[in-house]
C-alpha positions, 0 to 999 in steps of 0.5 A, a space after each residue: 552313951 548318946 554323948 559318945 555317939 555324937 556331939 550334943 553340945 551344939 544340938 537342939 532337942 525337942 521333947 514331945 511328951 504329955 507327962 511331966 515326969 518322963 519329960 523332966 527326966 529327958 530334959 535332965 539327961 540333956 543338961 549338956 545341950 544348949 537348946 531343949 524345947 518341950 511340947 505336950 501335944 502333936 500340934 505344939 510339937 509340930 510348931 516347935 519343929 517348924 520354929 526351932 528345927 531341932 536336930 533330935 526329937 524325943 517323941 511320945 507315941 501316945 499323945 492327947 491329940 493323937 498318935 506320935 506316929 502322925 508327928 513322925 510322918 510329918 517330920 521327915 528331915 530329922 537326924 534322929 527321932 526316938 519314940 517312947 512307948 512309956 505307959 503309966 
């Protein structure tokens, strides 16, 4: 699993997801890390990135204020970014 690939204890995570259920699920899975930040829009996700400099970002592709791909293009110095294509 993810924890076997890298030490997540000292990692900061950002979860950019506008639906509560998948955001809560990812946060629940990440119970081990010390820092998990959440945002529901590209604008707030960018602000979280600038303020907290997370190591890993879980980024939804389709967000209320545009494509998560736009956020991914702005964030280039990140160790790992996962983009979710989850649909209701």
